[in-house]
Backbone and ligand atoms as CSV (ligand in chain L), in Angstrom:
chain,resi,resn,atom,element,x,y,z
A,1,MET,N,N,-3.553,1.360,-18.747
A,1,MET,CA,C,-2.871,0.093,-18.964
A,1,MET,C,C,-2.689,-0.660,-17.625
A,2,ILE,N,N,-3.046,-1.921,-17.652
A,2,ILE,CA,C,-2.900,-2.712,-16.441
A,2,ILE,C,C,-1.492,-3.265,-16.344
A,3,LEU,N,N,-0.864,-3.040,-15.219
A,3,LEU,CA,C,0.540,-3.471,-15.027
A,3,LEU,C,C,0.569,-4.692,-14.133
A,4,PRO,N,N,1.603,-5.547,-14.262
A,4,PRO,CA,C,1.703,-6.703,-13.344
A,4,PRO,C,C,2.121,-6.240,-11.947
A,5,ILE,N,N,1.604,-6.948,-10.945
A,5,ILE,CA,C,1.923,-6.648,-9.527
A,5,ILE,C,C,3.153,-7.434,-9.122
A,6,TYR,N,N,4.117,-6.732,-8.564
A,6,TYR,CA,C,5.333,-7.394,-8.058
A,6,TYR,C,C,4.981,-8.039,-6.691
A,7,THR,N,N,5.267,-9.317,-6.568
A,7,THR,CA,C,4.869,-10.046,-5.358
A,7,THR,C,C,6.064,-10.288,-4.444
A,8,TYR,N,N,5.716,-10.687,-3.235
A,8,TYR,CA,C,6.693,-10.857,-2.129
A,8,TYR,C,C,7.907,-11.698,-2.637
A,9,GLY,N,N,9.100,-11.194,-2.317
A,9,GLY,CA,C,10.293,-11.834,-2.811
A,9,GLY,C,C,11.001,-10.903,-3.822
A,10,GLN,N,N,10.246,-10.025,-4.425
A,10,GLN,CA,C,10.856,-9.038,-5.333
A,10,GLN,C,C,11.617,-8.003,-4.527
A,11,PRO,N,N,12.882,-7.822,-4.818
A,11,PRO,CA,C,13.708,-6.878,-4.022
A,11,PRO,C,C,13.152,-5.498,-3.929
A,12,VAL,N,N,12.434,-5.001,-4.976
A,12,VAL,CA,C,11.921,-3.635,-4.955
A,12,VAL,C,C,10.995,-3.371,-3.785
A,13,LEU,N,N,10.322,-4.441,-3.284
A,13,LEU,CA,C,9.410,-4.317,-2.143
A,13,LEU,C,C,10.142,-4.063,-0.844
A,14,ARG,N,N,11.467,-4.271,-0.846
A,14,ARG,CA,C,12.289,-4.094,0.362
A,14,ARG,C,C,13.163,-2.861,0.297
A,15,GLN,N,N,13.010,-2.063,-0.777
A,15,GLN,CA,C,13.838,-0.876,-0.907
A,15,GLN,C,C,13.149,0.369,-0.354
A,16,GLU,N,N,13.976,1.316,0.049
A,16,GLU,CA,C,13.501,2.645,0.444
A,16,GLU,C,C,13.252,3.434,-0.835
A,17,ALA,N,N,12.011,3.842,-1.056
A,17,ALA,CA,C,11.644,4.519,-2.274
A,17,ALA,C,C,12.074,5.994,-2.264
A,18,GLU,N,N,12.322,6.509,-3.472
A,18,GLU,CA,C,12.832,7.886,-3.621
A,18,GLU,C,C,11.680,8.868,-3.880
A,19,ASP,N,N,11.868,10.109,-3.393
A,19,ASP,CA,C,10.951,11.194,-3.738
A,19,ASP,C,C,10.961,11.428,-5.244
A,20,ILE,N,N,9.854,11.968,-5.756
A,20,ILE,CA,C,9.828,12.362,-7.171
A,20,ILE,C,C,9.583,13.853,-7.302
A,21,ALA,N,N,9.971,14.419,-8.465
A,21,ALA,CA,C,9.754,15.798,-8.781
A,21,ALA,C,C,8.615,15.932,-9.792
A,22,PRO,N,N,8.044,17.138,-9.899
A,22,PRO,CA,C,6.863,17.314,-10.837
A,22,PRO,C,C,7.187,16.926,-12.269
A,23,ASP,N,N,8.488,16.978,-12.647
A,23,ASP,CA,C,8.803,16.620,-14.035
A,23,ASP,C,C,9.156,15.137,-14.231
A,24,TYR,N,N,8.749,14.320,-13.245
A,24,TYR,CA,C,8.981,12.866,-13.388
A,24,TYR,C,C,8.356,12.426,-14.714
A,25,PRO,N,N,9.075,11.641,-15.523
A,25,PRO,CA,C,8.618,11.338,-16.876
A,25,PRO,C,C,7.239,10.626,-16.917
A,26,GLU,N,N,6.360,11.189,-17.697
A,26,GLU,CA,C,5.038,10.625,-17.932
A,26,GLU,C,C,4.272,10.285,-16.671
A,27,LEU,N,N,4.342,11.204,-15.721
A,27,LEU,CA,C,3.663,10.973,-14.448
A,27,LEU,C,C,2.156,10.783,-14.570
A,28,PRO,N,N,1.432,11.612,-15.340
A,28,PRO,CA,C,-0.020,11.420,-15.446
A,28,PRO,C,C,-0.345,10.004,-15.986
A,29,GLU,N,N,0.399,9.549,-16.976
A,29,GLU,CA,C,0.145,8.207,-17.545
A,29,GLU,C,C,0.414,7.153,-16.479
A,30,LEU,N,N,1.491,7.310,-15.720
A,30,LEU,CA,C,1.836,6.350,-14.682
A,30,LEU,C,C,0.713,6.269,-13.649
A,31,ILE,N,N,0.220,7.441,-13.229
A,31,ILE,CA,C,-0.842,7.450,-12.230
A,31,ILE,C,C,-2.116,6.765,-12.794
A,32,GLN,N,N,-2.416,7.032,-14.043
A,32,GLN,CA,C,-3.574,6.380,-14.647
A,32,GLN,C,C,-3.378,4.863,-14.725
A,33,ASN,N,N,-2.174,4.436,-15.019
A,33,ASN,CA,C,-1.886,2.976,-15.063
A,33,ASN,C,C,-2.044,2.363,-13.653
A,34,MET,N,N,-1.673,3.129,-12.650
A,34,MET,CA,C,-1.836,2.632,-11.271
A,34,MET,C,C,-3.317,2.491,-10.921
A,35,TRP,N,N,-4.123,3.458,-11.350
A,35,TRP,CA,C,-5.596,3.342,-11.123
A,35,TRP,C,C,-6.146,2.124,-11.869
A,36,ASP,N,N,-5.739,1.973,-13.103
A,36,ASP,CA,C,-6.244,0.788,-13.878
A,36,ASP,C,C,-5.833,-0.510,-13.202
A,37,THR,N,N,-4.589,-0.566,-12.734
A,37,THR,CA,C,-4.079,-1.813,-12.116
A,37,THR,C,C,-4.811,-2.082,-10.807
A,38,LEU,N,N,-5.045,-1.025,-10.037
A,38,LEU,CA,C,-5.748,-1.164,-8.756
A,38,LEU,C,C,-7.179,-1.671,-8.993
A,39,ALA,N,N,-7.861,-1.107,-9.988
A,39,ALA,CA,C,-9.257,-1.498,-10.260
A,39,ALA,C,C,-9.298,-2.960,-10.702
A,40,ARG,N,N,-8.359,-3.371,-11.557
A,40,ARG,CA,C,-8.335,-4.706,-12.079
A,40,ARG,C,C,-8.129,-5.757,-10.954
A,41,SER,N,N,-7.317,-5.373,-9.985
A,41,SER,CA,C,-6.979,-6.348,-8.930
A,41,SER,C,C,-7.890,-6.194,-7.714
A,42,GLU,N,N,-8.866,-5.268,-7.834
A,42,GLU,CA,C,-9.868,-5.045,-6.784
A,42,GLU,C,C,-9.247,-4.719,-5.435
A,43,GLY,N,N,-8.175,-3.913,-5.486
A,43,GLY,CA,C,-7.575,-3.489,-4.234
A,43,GLY,C,C,-8.050,-2.138,-3.819
A,44,ILE,N,N,-7.632,-1.660,-2.622
A,44,ILE,CA,C,-8.031,-0.340,-2.188
A,44,ILE,C,C,-6.823,0.622,-2.174
A,45,GLY,N,N,-5.641,0.049,-2.294
A,45,GLY,CA,C,-4.452,0.928,-2.371
A,45,GLY,C,C,-3.362,0.243,-3.150
A,46,LEU,N,N,-2.528,1.062,-3.770
A,46,LEU,CA,C,-1.399,0.531,-4.546
A,46,LEU,C,C,-0.222,1.508,-4.410
A,47,ALA,N,N,0.933,0.967,-4.043
A,47,ALA,CA,C,2.138,1.794,-3.945
A,47,ALA,C,C,3.066,1.461,-5.112
A,48,ALA,N,N,3.774,2.472,-5.601
A,48,ALA,CA,C,4.622,2.280,-6.820
A,48,ALA,C,C,5.591,1.118,-6.733
A,49,PRO,N,N,6.191,0.800,-5.568
A,49,PRO,CA,C,7.063,-0.398,-5.527
A,49,PRO,C,C,6.344,-1.678,-5.946
A,50,GLN,N,N,5.010,-1.698,-5.769
A,50,GLN,CA,C,4.263,-2.900,-6.121
A,50,GLN,C,C,4.101,-3.056,-7.638
A,51,ILE,N,N,4.456,-2.020,-8.399
A,51,ILE,CA,C,4.525,-2.170,-9.852
A,51,ILE,C,C,5.982,-2.068,-10.312
A,52,GLY,N,N,6.899,-2.193,-9.355
A,52,GLY,CA,C,8.302,-2.269,-9.703
A,52,GLY,C,C,9.070,-0.983,-9.710
A,53,LEU,N,N,8.439,0.111,-9.271
A,53,LEU,CA,C,9.119,1.424,-9.267
A,53,LEU,C,C,9.391,1.891,-7.867
A,54,SER,N,N,10.654,2.145,-7.569
A,54,SER,CA,C,11.042,2.529,-6.214
A,54,SER,C,C,10.923,4.036,-6.034
A,55,ILE,N,N,9.671,4.515,-6.141
A,55,ILE,CA,C,9.392,5.942,-5.986
A,55,ILE,C,C,8.240,6.126,-5.023
A,56,ARG,N,N,8.201,7.333,-4.379
A,56,ARG,CA,C,7.158,7.592,-3.363
A,56,ARG,C,C,5.897,8.094,-4.037
A,57,LEU,N,N,5.085,7.153,-4.467
A,57,LEU,CA,C,3.805,7.426,-5.151
A,57,LEU,C,C,2.814,6.339,-4.768
A,58,VAL,N,N,1.629,6.781,-4.332
A,58,VAL,CA,C,0.598,5.844,-3.832
A,58,VAL,C,C,-0.750,6.321,-4.366
A,59,VAL,N,N,-1.609,5.373,-4.732
A,59,VAL,CA,C,-3.017,5.695,-4.987
A,59,VAL,C,C,-3.906,4.906,-4.003
A,60,ILE,N,N,-4.940,5.575,-3.518
A,60,ILE,CA,C,-5.867,4.951,-2.573
A,60,ILE,C,C,-7.286,5.205,-3.039
A,61,ASP,N,N,-8.072,4.123,-3.124
A,61,ASP,CA,C,-9.492,4.213,-3.503
A,61,ASP,C,C,-10.336,3.598,-2.436
A,62,LEU,N,N,-10.931,4.465,-1.587
A,62,LEU,CA,C,-11.800,3.932,-0.538
A,62,LEU,C,C,-13.273,3.950,-0.956
A,63,ASP,N,N,-13.546,4.463,-2.159
A,63,ASP,CA,C,-14.920,4.434,-2.653
A,63,ASP,C,C,-15.427,2.993,-2.766
A,64,VAL,N,N,-14.481,2.068,-3.020
A,64,VAL,CA,C,-14.887,0.666,-3.211
A,64,VAL,C,C,-15.416,0.056,-1.903
A,65,ILE,N,N,-15.123,0.688,-0.767
A,65,ILE,CA,C,-15.644,0.150,0.506
A,65,ILE,C,C,-16.710,1.076,1.102
A,66,SER,N,N,-17.180,2.029,0.298
A,66,SER,CA,C,-18.096,3.067,0.838
A,66,SER,C,C,-19.509,2.522,1.144
A,67,GLU,N,N,-19.802,1.292,0.711
A,67,GLU,CA,C,-21.079,0.716,1.111
A,67,GLU,C,C,-21.026,0.418,2.607
A,68,ASP,N,N,-19.842,-0.008,3.076
A,68,ASP,CA,C,-19.715,-0.278,4.523
A,68,ASP,C,C,-19.331,0.969,5.282
A,69,LEU,N,N,-18.542,1.853,4.677
A,69,LEU,CA,C,-18.072,3.071,5.339
A,69,LEU,C,C,-18.429,4.285,4.459
A,70,PRO,N,N,-19.676,4.764,4.569
A,70,PRO,CA,C,-20.197,5.807,3.641
A,70,PRO,C,C,-19.396,7.127,3.680
A,71,GLU,N,N,-18.631,7.342,4.761
A,71,GLU,CA,C,-17.863,8.592,4.775
A,71,GLU,C,C,-16.767,8.619,3.696
A,72,TYR,N,N,-16.479,7.485,3.101
A,72,TYR,CA,C,-15.459,7.439,2.068
A,72,TYR,C,C,-16.014,7.391,0.643
A,73,LYS,N,N,-17.279,7.745,0.473
A,73,LYS,CA,C,-17.882,7.817,-0.873
A,73,LYS,C,C,-17.054,8.754,-1.736
A,74,ASP,N,N,-16.669,8.296,-2.912
A,74,ASP,CA,C,-15.901,9.053,-3.915
A,74,ASP,C,C,-14.481,9.389,-3.451
A,75,TYR,N,N,-14.016,8.715,-2.386
A,75,TYR,CA,C,-12.635,9.020,-1.937
A,75,TYR,C,C,-11.590,8.268,-2.786
A,76,ARG,N,N,-10.993,8.990,-3.701
A,76,ARG,CA,C,-9.919,8.438,-4.553
A,76,ARG,C,C,-8.812,9.481,-4.595
A,77,ARG,N,N,-7.658,9.151,-4.061
A,77,ARG,CA,C,-6.601,10.161,-3.942
A,77,ARG,C,C,-5.224,9.630,-4.346
A,78,VAL,N,N,-4.418,10.579,-4.842
A,78,VAL,CA,C,-3.043,10.300,-5.192
A,78,VAL,C,C,-2.148,10.949,-4.152
A,79,PHE,N,N,-1.164,10.241,-3.687
A,79,PHE,CA,C,-0.206,10.737,-2.683
A,79,PHE,C,C,1.214,10.687,-3.229
A,80,ILE,N,N,1.817,11.873,-3.319
A,80,ILE,CA,C,3.176,11.969,-3.848
A,80,ILE,C,C,4.100,12.377,-2.686
A,81,ASN,N,N,5.218,11.667,-2.609
A,81,ASN,CA,C,6.221,11.886,-1.551
A,81,ASN,C,C,5.598,11.915,-0.139
A,82,PRO,N,N,4.722,10.953,0.178
A,82,PRO,CA,C,4.088,10.980,1.506
A,82,PRO,C,C,5.070,10.469,2.594
A,83,TYR,N,N,4.881,11.052,3.768
A,83,TYR,CA,C,5.644,10.604,4.930
A,83,TYR,C,C,4.702,10.622,6.156
A,84,ILE,N,N,4.883,9.649,7.028
A,84,ILE,CA,C,4.165,9.679,8.318
A,84,ILE,C,C,5.110,10.410,9.273
A,85,GLU,N,N,4.635,11.570,9.776
A,85,GLU,CA,C,5.485,12.440,10.595
A,85,GLU,C,C,5.329,12.090,12.084
A,86,GLU,N,N,4.120,11.648,12.469
A,86,GLU,CA,C,3.846,11.329,13.877
A,86,GLU,C,C,2.807,10.232,13.994
A,87,TYR,N,N,2.975,9.377,14.961
A,87,TYR,CA,C,1.937,8.412,15.321
A,87,TYR,C,C,1.419,8.802,16.688
A,88,ASP,N,N,0.076,8.831,16.799
A,88,ASP,CA,C,-0.536,9.041,18.097
A,88,ASP,C,C,-0.600,7.668,18.792
A,89,GLU,N,N,0.294,7.491,19.744
A,89,GLU,CA,C,0.448,6.157,20.342
A,89,GLU,C,C,-0.580,5.900,21.441
A,90,ASN,N,N,-1.497,6.868,21.683
A,90,ASN,CA,C,-2.481,6.700,22.760
A,90,ASN,C,C,-3.515,5.666,22.470
A,91,GLU,N,N,-3.809,5.429,21.188
A,91,GLU,CA,C,-4.867,4.488,20.857
A,91,GLU,C,C,-4.437,3.660,19.646
A,92,THR,N,N,-4.638,2.363,19.776
A,92,THR,CA,C,-4.408,1.470,18.637
A,92,THR,C,C,-5.671,0.621,18.448
A,93,ASP,N,N,-5.829,0.045,17.286
A,93,ASP,CA,C,-6.839,-0.955,17.099
A,93,ASP,C,C,-6.359,-2.040,16.128
A,94,THR,N,N,-7.156,-3.075,15.999
A,94,THR,CA,C,-6.747,-4.191,15.117
A,94,THR,C,C,-7.750,-4.343,13.991
A,95,SER,N,N,-7.268,-4.781,12.868
A,95,SER,CA,C,-8.146,-5.055,11.737
A,95,SER,C,C,-7.401,-6.015,10.801
A,96,GLU,N,N,-8.214,-6.792,10.057
A,96,GLU,CA,C,-7.549,-7.731,9.133
A,96,GLU,C,C,-7.049,-6.994,7.908
A,97,GLU,N,N,-5.853,-7.315,7.493
A,97,GLU,CA,C,-5.251,-6.714,6.274
A,97,GLU,C,C,-4.847,-7.779,5.288
A,98,GLY,N,N,-4.838,-7.357,4.059
A,98,GLY,CA,C,-4.268,-8.186,2.973
A,98,GLY,C,C,-3.453,-7.259,2.103
A,99,CYS,N,N,-2.782,-7.795,1.096
A,99,CYS,CA,C,-1.919,-7.000,0.227
A,99,CYS,C,C,-1.868,-7.639,-1.142
A,100,LEU,N,N,-1.962,-6.811,-2.206
A,100,LEU,CA,C,-1.887,-7.352,-3.551
A,100,LEU,C,C,-0.571,-8.051,-3.828
A,101,SER,N,N,0.502,-7.653,-3.078
A,101,SER,CA,C,1.802,-8.257,-3.257
A,101,SER,C,C,1.972,-9.546,-2.415
A,102,LEU,N,N,0.984,-9.801,-1.554
A,102,LEU,CA,C,1.057,-11.010,-0.715
A,102,LEU,C,C,-0.238,-11.803,-0.870
A,103,PRO,N,N,-0.546,-12.257,-2.132
A,103,PRO,CA,C,-1.858,-12.870,-2.368
A,103,PRO,C,C,-2.093,-14.089,-1.437
A,104,GLY,N,N,-3.310,-14.151,-0.919
A,104,GLY,CA,C,-3.671,-15.309,-0.094
A,104,GLY,C,C,-3.379,-15.158,1.393
A,105,ILE,N,N,-2.680,-14.098,1.734
A,105,ILE,CA,C,-2.344,-13.901,3.161
A,105,ILE,C,C,-3.245,-12.831,3.740
A,106,HIS,N,N,-3.922,-13.122,4.826
A,106,HIS,CA,C,-4.770,-12.157,5.522
A,106,HIS,C,C,-4.491,-12.311,6.989
A,107,GLU,N,N,-4.085,-11.232,7.643
A,107,GLU,CA,C,-3.747,-11.316,9.061
A,107,GLU,C,C,-4.228,-10.065,9.771
A,108,THR,N,N,-4.499,-10.207,11.040
A,108,THR,CA,C,-4.937,-9.092,11.861
A,108,THR,C,C,-3.697,-8.301,12.301
A,109,VAL,N,N,-3.739,-7.002,12.077
A,109,VAL,CA,C,-2.586,-6.126,12.378
A,109,VAL,C,C,-3.008,-5.029,13.333
A,110,ARG,N,N,-2.231,-4.817,14.406
A,110,ARG,CA,C,-2.494,-3.724,15.317
A,110,ARG,C,C,-1.762,-2.474,14.863
A,111,ARG,N,N,-2.451,-1.353,14.784
A,111,ARG,CA,C,-1.825,-0.099,14.357
A,111,ARG,C,C,-2.409,1.087,15.158
A,112,PRO,N,N,-1.660,2.178,15.252
A,112,PRO,CA,C,-2.213,3.403,15.832
A,112,PRO,C,C,-3.395,3.880,14.989
A,113,THR,N,N,-4.382,4.495,15.661
A,113,THR,CA,C,-5.590,4.896,14.926
A,113,THR,C,C,-5.471,6.352,14.349
A,114,ARG,N,N,-4.462,7.097,14.813
A,114,ARG,CA,C,-4.284,8.465,14.273
A,114,ARG,C,C,-2.842,8.674,13.908
A,115,ILE,N,N,-2.626,9.327,12.755
A,115,ILE,CA,C,-1.253,9.627,12.315
A,115,ILE,C,C,-1.255,11.047,11.752
A,116,ARG,N,N,-0.068,11.659,11.793
A,116,ARG,CA,C,0.099,12.931,11.065
A,116,ARG,C,C,0.924,12.667,9.819
A,117,VAL,N,N,0.351,13.067,8.686
A,117,VAL,CA,C,1.023,12.799,7.410
A,117,VAL,C,C,1.324,14.083,6.638
A,118,THR,N,N,2.426,14.068,5.887
A,118,THR,CA,C,2.693,15.128,4.922
A,118,THR,C,C,2.813,14.476,3.566
A,119,TYR,N,N,2.330,15.163,2.549
A,119,TYR,CA,C,2.381,14.643,1.166
A,119,TYR,C,C,2.065,15.754,0.207
A,120,LEU,N,N,2.251,15.472,-1.071
A,120,LEU,CA,C,1.821,16.360,-2.149
A,120,LEU,C,C,0.676,15.670,-2.863
A,121,ASP,N,N,-0.289,16.468,-3.283
A,121,ASP,CA,C,-1.390,15.870,-4.078
A,121,ASP,C,C,-0.996,15.852,-5.554
A,122,GLU,N,N,-1.963,15.463,-6.385
A,122,GLU,CA,C,-1.678,15.316,-7.788
A,122,GLU,C,C,-1.234,16.639,-8.472
A,123,GLN,N,N,-1.655,17.771,-7.841
A,123,GLN,CA,C,-1.241,19.085,-8.378
A,123,GLN,C,C,0.043,19.583,-7.714
A,124,PHE,N,N,0.662,18.713,-6.938
A,124,PHE,CA,C,1.913,19.023,-6.207
A,124,PHE,C,C,1.662,20.121,-5.150
A,125,GLN,N,N,0.462,20.159,-4.606
A,125,GLN,CA,C,0.157,21.041,-3.490
A,125,GLN,C,C,0.504,20.309,-2.201
A,126,GLU,N,N,1.121,21.039,-1.244
A,126,GLU,CA,C,1.549,20.439,-0.012
A,126,GLU,C,C,0.393,20.267,0.994
A,127,HIS,N,N,0.392,19.150,1.694
A,127,HIS,CA,C,-0.567,18.884,2.763
A,127,HIS,C,C,0.154,18.430,4.009
A,128,ASP,N,N,-0.394,18.801,5.161
A,128,ASP,CA,C,0.178,18.395,6.454
A,128,ASP,C,C,-1.060,18.226,7.339
A,129,GLU,N,N,-1.444,17.007,7.630
A,129,GLU,CA,C,-2.735,16.825,8.354
A,129,GLU,C,C,-2.721,15.559,9.238
A,130,TRP,N,N,-3.573,15.621,10.259
A,130,TRP,CA,C,-3.831,14.458,11.110
A,130,TRP,C,C,-4.950,13.626,10.449
A,131,VAL,N,N,-4.810,12.362,10.426
A,131,VAL,CA,C,-5.764,11.469,9.778
A,131,VAL,C,C,-6.127,10.363,10.777
A,132,GLY,N,N,-7.408,10.003,10.801
A,132,GLY,CA,C,-7.843,8.914,11.678
A,132,GLY,C,C,-8.663,7.897,10.919
A,133,GLY,N,N,-9.253,6.978,11.674
A,133,GLY,CA,C,-10.176,5.996,11.097
A,133,GLY,C,C,-9.528,5.020,10.134
A,134,TYR,N,N,-10.334,4.480,9.265
A,134,TYR,CA,C,-9.827,3.456,8.352
A,134,TYR,C,C,-8.765,4.004,7.399
A,135,LEU,N,N,-8.903,5.260,7.018
A,135,LEU,CA,C,-7.929,5.864,6.112
A,135,LEU,C,C,-6.533,5.853,6.760
A,136,ALA,N,N,-6.446,6.080,8.055
A,136,ALA,CA,C,-5.165,6.104,8.734
A,136,ALA,C,C,-4.490,4.725,8.626
A,137,ARG,N,N,-5.322,3.678,8.725
A,137,ARG,CA,C,-4.784,2.330,8.581
A,137,ARG,C,C,-4.287,2.074,7.163
A,138,VAL,N,N,-5.099,2.447,6.202
A,138,VAL,CA,C,-4.704,2.209,4.784
A,138,VAL,C,C,-3.441,2.988,4.448
A,139,MET,N,N,-3.375,4.244,4.916
A,139,MET,CA,C,-2.154,5.031,4.658
A,139,MET,C,C,-0.915,4.376,5.274
A,140,GLN,N,N,-1.074,3.870,6.508
A,140,GLN,CA,C,0.092,3.231,7.161
A,140,GLN,C,C,0.538,2.025,6.346
A,141,HIS,N,N,-0.465,1.218,5.886
A,141,HIS,CA,C,-0.111,0.043,5.090
A,141,HIS,C,C,0.608,0.444,3.781
A,142,GLU,N,N,0.028,1.435,3.077
A,142,GLU,CA,C,0.583,1.837,1.753
A,142,GLU,C,C,1.925,2.585,1.905
A,143,PHE,N,N,2.019,3.470,2.889
A,143,PHE,CA,C,3.228,4.242,3.023
A,143,PHE,C,C,4.388,3.360,3.538
A,144,ASP,N,N,4.028,2.317,4.307
A,144,ASP,CA,C,5.040,1.317,4.690
A,144,ASP,C,C,5.758,0.733,3.448
A,145,HIS,N,N,4.999,0.515,2.386
A,145,HIS,CA,C,5.603,-0.037,1.153
A,145,HIS,C,C,6.748,0.850,0.648
A,146,LEU,N,N,6.631,2.170,0.895
A,146,LEU,CA,C,7.677,3.094,0.428
A,146,LEU,C,C,8.916,3.037,1.274
A,147,ASP,N,N,8.803,2.429,2.447
A,147,ASP,CA,C,9.959,2.264,3.318
A,147,ASP,C,C,10.416,0.782,3.345
A,148,GLY,N,N,10.005,0.039,2.337
A,148,GLY,CA,C,10.457,-1.347,2.251
A,148,GLY,C,C,9.806,-2.306,3.191
A,149,LYS,N,N,8.647,-1.916,3.718
A,149,LYS,CA,C,7.956,-2.794,4.706
A,149,LYS,C,C,6.641,-3.368,4.151
A,150,VAL,N,N,6.281,-4.548,4.626
A,150,VAL,CA,C,4.973,-5.128,4.251
A,150,VAL,C,C,4.245,-5.429,5.573
A,151,PHE,N,N,2.927,-5.656,5.434
A,151,PHE,CA,C,2.127,-5.682,6.667
A,151,PHE,C,C,2.464,-6.857,7.597
A,152,THR,N,N,2.995,-7.899,7.039
A,152,THR,CA,C,3.330,-9.072,7.887
A,152,THR,C,C,4.527,-8.755,8.810
A,153,ASP,N,N,5.300,-7.709,8.465
A,153,ASP,CA,C,6.405,-7.293,9.354
A,153,ASP,C,C,5.885,-6.877,10.713
A,154,HIS,N,N,4.614,-6.478,10.797
A,154,HIS,CA,C,4.054,-6.026,12.055
A,154,HIS,C,C,3.546,-7.171,12.942
A,155,LEU,N,N,3.535,-8.398,12.440
A,155,LEU,CA,C,3.036,-9.539,13.247
A,155,LEU,C,C,4.086,-9.896,14.299
A,156,LYS,N,N,3.566,-10.419,15.382
A,156,LYS,CA,C,4.450,-10.799,16.486
A,156,LYS,C,C,4.260,-12.240,16.856
A,157,GLY,N,N,5.286,-12.795,17.475
A,157,GLY,CA,C,5.169,-14.105,18.111
A,157,GLY,C,C,4.726,-15.212,17.204
A,158,LEU,N,N,3.715,-15.947,17.656
A,158,LEU,CA,C,3.249,-17.130,16.929
A,158,LEU,C,C,2.717,-16.795,15.561
A,159,ARG,N,N,1.980,-15.670,15.428
A,159,ARG,CA,C,1.420,-15.293,14.119
A,159,ARG,C,C,2.552,-15.130,13.107
A,160,ARG,N,N,3.620,-14.506,13.567
A,160,ARG,CA,C,4.764,-14.239,12.678
A,160,ARG,C,C,5.408,-15.568,12.254
A,161,GLN,N,N,5.516,-16.480,13.218
A,161,GLN,CA,C,6.053,-17.840,12.886
A,161,GLN,C,C,5.175,-18.499,11.865
A,162,LEU,N,N,3.861,-18.465,12.081
A,162,LEU,CA,C,2.949,-19.203,11.234
A,162,LEU,C,C,2.909,-18.640,9.796
A,163,VAL,N,N,3.192,-17.355,9.640
A,163,VAL,CA,C,3.085,-16.777,8.323
A,163,VAL,C,C,4.317,-17.061,7.462
A,164,LYS,N,N,5.385,-17.459,8.148
A,164,LYS,CA,C,6.666,-17.651,7.455
A,164,LYS,C,C,6.572,-18.625,6.270
A,165,SER,N,N,5.912,-19.750,6.466
A,165,SER,CA,C,5.832,-20.767,5.399
A,165,SER,C,C,5.028,-20.239,4.224
A,166,LYS,N,N,4.000,-19.408,4.537
A,166,LYS,CA,C,3.236,-18.798,3.448
A,166,LYS,C,C,4.063,-17.822,2.650
A,167,LEU,N,N,4.946,-17.117,3.329
A,167,LEU,CA,C,5.817,-16.147,2.644
A,167,LEU,C,C,6.834,-16.900,1.740
A,168,ILE,N,N,7.285,-18.033,2.205
A,168,ILE,CA,C,8.180,-18.834,1.396
A,168,ILE,C,C,7.485,-19.338,0.134
A,169,ASP,N,N,6.173,-19.739,0.305
A,169,ASP,CA,C,5.384,-20.142,-0.860
A,169,ASP,C,C,5.297,-18.995,-1.883
A,170,LEU,N,N,5.140,-17.783,-1.381
A,170,LEU,CA,C,5.058,-16.625,-2.314
A,170,LEU,C,C,6.344,-16.448,-3.053
A,171,ILE,N,N,7.491,-16.553,-2.321
A,171,ILE,CA,C,8.802,-16.364,-2.958
A,171,ILE,C,C,8.971,-17.424,-4.067
A,172,LYS,N,N,8.503,-18.632,-3.789
A,172,LYS,CA,C,8.687,-19.731,-4.758
A,172,LYS,C,C,7.615,-19.777,-5.825
A,173,GLY,N,N,6.675,-18.838,-5.783
A,173,GLY,CA,C,5.637,-18.803,-6.816
A,173,GLY,C,C,4.537,-19.824,-6.604
A,174,ARG,N,N,4.465,-20.398,-5.413
A,174,ARG,CA,C,3.414,-21.400,-5.120
A,174,ARG,C,C,2.161,-20.724,-4.604
A,175,PHE,N,N,1.468,-20.030,-5.534
A,175,PHE,CA,C,0.195,-19.380,-5.161
A,175,PHE,C,C,-0.549,-19.083,-6.461
A,176,SER,N,N,-1.829,-18.761,-6.326
A,176,SER,CA,C,-2.537,-18.322,-7.487
A,176,SER,C,C,-3.364,-17.086,-7.128
A,177,CYS,N,N,-3.585,-16.227,-8.083
A,177,CYS,CA,C,-4.455,-15.062,-7.856
A,177,CYS,C,C,-5.047,-14.662,-9.178
A,178,SER,N,N,-6.023,-13.728,-9.116
A,178,SER,CA,C,-6.860,-13.454,-10.299
A,178,SER,C,C,-6.262,-12.319,-11.151
A,179,TYR,N,N,-5.106,-11.777,-10.769
A,179,TYR,CA,C,-4.521,-10.678,-11.536
A,179,TYR,C,C,-3.082,-11.046,-11.955
A,180,LYS,N,N,-2.536,-10.268,-12.866
A,180,LYS,CA,C,-1.212,-10.515,-13.414
A,180,LYS,C,C,-0.152,-10.171,-12.382
A,181,VAL,N,N,0.835,-11.038,-12.221
A,181,VAL,CA,C,1.895,-10.749,-11.267
A,181,VAL,C,C,3.274,-10.893,-11.931
A,182,LYS,N,N,4.264,-10.325,-11.270
A,182,LYS,CA,C,5.618,-10.463,-11.709
A,182,LYS,C,C,6.419,-11.097,-10.582
A,183,LEU,N,N,6.868,-12.309,-10.771
A,183,LEU,CA,C,7.578,-13.037,-9.779
A,183,LEU,C,C,9.064,-12.713,-9.837
A,184,ARG,N,N,9.754,-12.944,-8.728
A,184,ARG,CA,C,11.212,-12.824,-8.730
A,184,ARG,C,C,11.794,-13.873,-9.634
A,185,LYS,N,N,12.743,-13.491,-10.462
A,185,LYS,CA,C,13.332,-14.449,-11.404
A,185,LYS,C,C,14.232,-15.451,-10.675
L,1,NI,NI,NI,0.126,-3.728,0.337
């Protein structure tokens, strides 16, 4: 089932999301709905707050970019209760980012290239690993959503000033996109 995407201005996007337990109600259906929603909106990642649920659950599909980055062929993963434990601050890089909750906004964001993450997979098996490359960027973007952050929070100076009016447009519903959204009432 395709769910509406909560867009900028929705309070749930600014909340600290809660861990979930294996008996979370209808978790397999919820995960399937997140995959369906992600595919429909042609995104590469979706965090539960973006569908209005303040829980630590993320899906990432890098297979959709595997033509450019073949190492991510068939990479589709579910992350439950993920946390970024460490950032390797020795190296950062920049790349353009967008977000299904911020339609129409694309900005270059500087981030560390390596992070250490802990999470549970779909079978609730624990993982603790260092991640690099494009995946590290996508994880930082998605896991930020679980801490009430969006990618424009990382902009500095003039870029941050310039994006403000676009964010106000989002809050006021002055935008269009190709997928179903849920605006703040
Ligand atoms: Ni996002």
